[in-house]
N, C-alpha and C positions, 0 to 999 in steps of 0.2 A: 350593714349597720343593724345592730340589735337594739331593741327597745324593751324596757321592763314593763311589768304589769301596770304600774301607775301611769307611765307614759302612754301605754296603749289605751287605757281608759280615758285619759285626758284627750288624746288625739281623736278617739271615737266620738266624744262629746263635741269637740270643736268641729269635726267634719259633719256631724249630724246637724248642728246649729247652722252651719253655712250651706247645708244642702249639697254637699260635695259628694258625687257618686264616682263610679269608675270612669266617668268622663275626664277626670283630672289625670288619669293615667296617660302615659305615652308608650310608644312601642318602637323598637329598633328593627327596621326593615333593611338594614345594610350589613351588619355584622353576620358573617356566616350565611349570606344569602344564597350562594351557590350550593352550599351543603343542604340548605333547606329544600331547594328545588330538586336536588338529586336524591333525596330521601325516598326509600322504597319499603314496602311491606315484604313479608316472607315470600309472596308470590311474584315479587318484582314490580308491583304496581305502585304508582305515586301515592303518597299518603294524603289523599284528598278527603277532606272532612265533609264534603257537600251532602252526601247521602245520610250521614249520621246527624248532621244539623237538621236536615229536612225531617227525619223521623222524630227527633226530639221536639222540634217546633210544632209539628202536627199533633203529637201526643199532648203537648201543653194546650194547644187550641181546643182539642176535644175535651180536656179536663175543664177548661174555662166554660164551655157550653154546658157541660153536664152539671157543673157547680151552679151556674145561673138557674138552670131548670129545677134543680133540687132545692135551692135556697129561697127562691122568690115565687110568690103566687102570680106575679105579673107575667102575662103571656108575652112572647116575643113581638107579637103584633102591637100590643100596647106599648112595649118598650121602644119600638121604632117610631112611636108618635112623640116621644120625648125629643127635645133638641139634642141632648147628649144621652144616648142609650146607656142603661146601667151595664149591659153586657160588656161595654168597653172597659169598665173597671175590673171585671173578672179576667179579661184578657190581659190587662195591664199587670195584674197580680202574678200572672204566669210568666210574663216576659221581662219585666223590669228587674234589675239586679242589685245584689249586695256590693259593698266595697271591701277591699282587703288591704292590710298594711303588712308587707313583708311576710305574707303567709297567714297572718291572723285575720279572721273575718269578723266584720262588724256590720250589723244590720241597722241602717238608719230608719227613722220613723217614716221616711219618704220612699224608701226603696226596698221592696219586697224581694225575696229570693227569686231569681229569674234565670232565663236561658244563659245569659252571659256568665253567671256564676257556675252554672252546670258545665259549660265549656271549659271554664278556668280550673275547676276543682274536681270534677267527677272522674272516676277511673275509666269510664267508657270513652272519654276523650283524651286520655293520657297519651296514647300513641300518636295523636295528631298535633299535640302542643309542641312548639319549638321555641327555644329561647329561654332565658333566665328571667325571673321576676326581680332580680337585683340589677342595679345600674352598673355594677362592677364589670369592667372589660367590655363595655358597650360604648356606642358613640356618646352616650349621656353621662359617662363616668366622671363625676366631679363637676358637672356642668350646672347643676341646680340643686340647692339644698332640699327643696320640697320633693323633687323627684327622687333624690337619694333616700328620703324618708319613706315614701310610699312605694317605691319600686316601679318596675315596668310591667307591661302585660306581654306574655308570649304571643306568638302568631300561630295561625292555622292556615292550611292550604284550602282554598275554595276554587276549584277549577285550576286555572293557571295563575292564580292570584295569591300573593302573600298578604294575609289580612291579620292585623292585630286584633286580639280578642276584645279590646276596648271598643272596637268599631260596632260590635253587636249592641252594646249599650247605647251608643249614639244612634244606631239604626232604630231601636225600639223606643228609647226614651225621648231623645231630642226629636227624633222623627215624629213622635206623637205630638210634641209641642208645635212642630211645623203644621201638622194636620189640624189640631184643634184651633189654631189661630187662623189658618187659611179658610176654614169652614165656620169660623166664629162659634165654637163650642164652649168658649170660656166666658167668664163673667164680664171681664173687660179685655179689650184687645188693643193695646197701644199701637200696634203695627198697622191697624186698619182704621184707627180713629180718623174721622173726616172723610171716609169713603162714602159712597152713595148708599151702602147698606147700613142698617141700623146697628149700633153697638149695644150689647146687652147691658142691663143695669148692673152697676158695680156691687160687689160684696153680697151677692145672693145667687143661689142656685135655682131660684124660681124666676123664670123669664117672663117679665110683665111689661115689656116695652110695647109701644104702639107704633106701627101695626104689629100684630102677633108674629112672633118668629116662626119660621117654617118648622114643621116636624122633620126629624132627621131623614125619614124615608122620602121626603119631598125635596131634599137638597140635591142639586145637580153635582155630580162628581167632577165636572169640567172646571178647570181653573185657568184664569188668564195669566199673562206674563206678569202683570203687576201684582197679582195675588201671590204668585210663586216667589217673586223677588222679595216681597214683604215677609214671607215665611222664611226664606233663606237668610233674611236679616237677623233672625233669632240665632242661627248658627254663627253668623259673623260676630254678633255681640258676645256670645259665649266664648268663642275662640280668642277674641281680643280681650276677654275679661277673665273671670275666675276659673274657667275651664281651660284656659290657654295661656296667653302671653303674660298676664299679670301674676300667674301662680307658677306655672312650669316653664315659662319663657318660650313656649312653642305655640304657634298658630298652625293647626293641622288641617289642610284642605282635604285630606283623606277623611277626617271626621265629618266635615261638612258634606262631603259626597255621600257618606253612609247615611247621614241624617236626611238628605234629600230623597234617597231611595227608601228610607223609612216612611216618609210621607206617602210614597206610592203603596207601601205595604199596608199602612193603616187605612188608606182609601180603599184598597182591595178587600179589607176585612168585611165590610158590610155594603159597600157601594159598587157601582159599575156593573157591567154585563154578567160577570161571573165571580161573585164574592166568595171569600173563604167560608163564611158562615151564612146559612140560609134559615129562613123562618118557615117551619112546617108544623101544622096542627098545633100552633101555639108554643112550640118549643124550638130553641136554636139547635141546629145540628151542623156538623161539618159538611161542606158541599162535596158530594161524591164525584162531582165533575172537575174539581180543582183542589189540589193540595199545595201546601207551601213548598216552594222550591227556591232556594237562595241563588240558584243560577240565574233567576229572573232579575236579581238585584245587584249582585256583586260583580264588579268589573275592575280593571286596573286603577281606576280613580280612588279605590279604597286603599291602595298600596302606597305607603309614604315613601317608598323607594322610587316611585314614578310620579305621583302627585305630591310634589315636594312641599314640605312644611317651611314656614318662615320662623325666625327666631329673634329674640331680643339680642342686643349687641353682645351682652356678656355670655349668653349661651352660644351664640353663633361663633364667637372667638374660639371656643373649645370644640364645638361639634363640627363646624364646616371643614376644617383640615382633615378630620377623621373620615368624613363622608367622601372627600376628594380622593383619599387613598383607596377607599372601598369601591370606587367606580363613579363617583359623582352623583348628582341628582339633577334630572332623571338619570338612573343608572345607565351608563353609556351603551351597554349592549342591549338595552331594552327601550331605547329612546323612541322607537316607532310607536310605542303604546300611547304616547302623548297625542299623536295624530288621531289615534282611535278614540281617545277620550274626548278630544276637541270636537268630534262629530256628533256627540250625544246632545239631546235636548238640554238646554239651560247650562251648557258646558262653560259659557263665559263667566258664570257666577260661582261654579264649584271647582274649577280647575286652577291650579296654582299659576302665578305669573311665570315661574321658571319653566313650567311645562308648556304653557301657551306660547312662550317666546320662541320655541323651536318649531312651531307649526306655521306653515306659510300663510301669509295674509289671504283672507277670503276662504280659508278652510276651517274656520272656527264657527261652529253652529250657533247662530244668534236666535234660533227658534226656541221659544220657551213658553210652553202651554201644556196643560194636562187635558188631553182628550182621550177618546177610546184607544187610539193607537198607542200613545205614550203610557197609558195606564196598564193596558193588557199585554202589550208585547214584551217578551223576554228582552233583557237589556241588549243581548247580542243583535237582535233584529232592529233595535232602535238606532244603531250606528248608521250614519249617513254615507256609508261607502256606496260607490256607484252601482255595483252589482246588486246589492240588496235593494236599493231604491227602485232600480229598473224592474226587478223581479216582482215587486209588489203591484205595480201598475194601477193602483186604485186612484180614481179621480181626486179623492180627498188628499191622498199623499202627494199626488202630483202638484196640487195647489200649495200644500203646506211646506213642501221641501223643493219648491220650484227652482231655486238657485242651484241645488245639487243635481236635480233632474236635467236641467238645461245643459249643465256642464257635461253630464253623462251622454246626453244625446249628441252634443257637439263632438265628443270623442268618438262616439259610434259612427257618426257621419263621416268623419275624417278617415276612419278605418275602411269604410265602404268605398270612399273615393280613391283610397290608395290601392284598393284591389281591382279597380276598373282598368 
């Protein structure tokens, strides 16, 4: 579908006013899926974008730190005494993205050029992008007028995962909203109102509540299950609202999964045992002991071919038969990935009912807490498979994942008895 200059301008104004970003995009992880995973470079290697993504993200993080140091006379020590450090805004400027309509890019007042746009449009990522920005000849062809207008997002390969480029916007932007609400960095927090911790004064960036709010550096990075559920509620509201069902007719659990991992990223930025940015001699600098690695965050739950989306009735009537022809959802030859996703912390809140439905009862991880393990461990190590849990042997892990450990020990005991 082509749109003229007047329509483009009108659409950009409408989208800016409604604060619609690339989150309103959808992706097709079914059409040509086999071709996607079979794609190779000239040396015969899979076209995996992970290393390129890591380099781009780390470069942007370095720019953010250098820009803060050059722009402000505030030391990083003083900045970390704020409830919401200013450095966060510099990092946001680097990672939040533009939106585009059928190849034409518009910058909203709310969304600066970011990594998502770089992945979508830069020549350096061209070889990794797969799929069309048009809905034509995809599962969404003719399914939703708004999707037809704005188009789709291509996908990139991250490890063994097919990931829509829109997921990086969810990761950085909505993931930040999870983060700022979970740690009460916003003026008002409707998700946490009524909790035992004070809610900041509305309509002001000056925190004057009594007792005084903690400085950012004094906030614990640990989060309880209720805090995480409340943060996840932001993603649910967005997917059931203007970023999902009410506009595109799609509720994407893959989006919510990326957002949840975005919460981990933003927590790792300045908090935890090994943050991405450290404060030295009054200046922010990238941590030489830790670089950004998307392999720590991306997993099959980002893939809409595995972590199935839900649709409005009108969209489902068109899309569901096409998905069935292309292998169903979860894609039948990859159904075992659902069991993998179900073993991750907070899986019961981020995994689609269709995916959880094929996981045996008792195999869905109900543990949902952010502690040092779940913050620092690469996503692969957070999976509650028996061998991984047994290998860790930490008393803390033994307590936190007791039901999985006990099952593993029982299996091990039976094997020993069988060999006697």
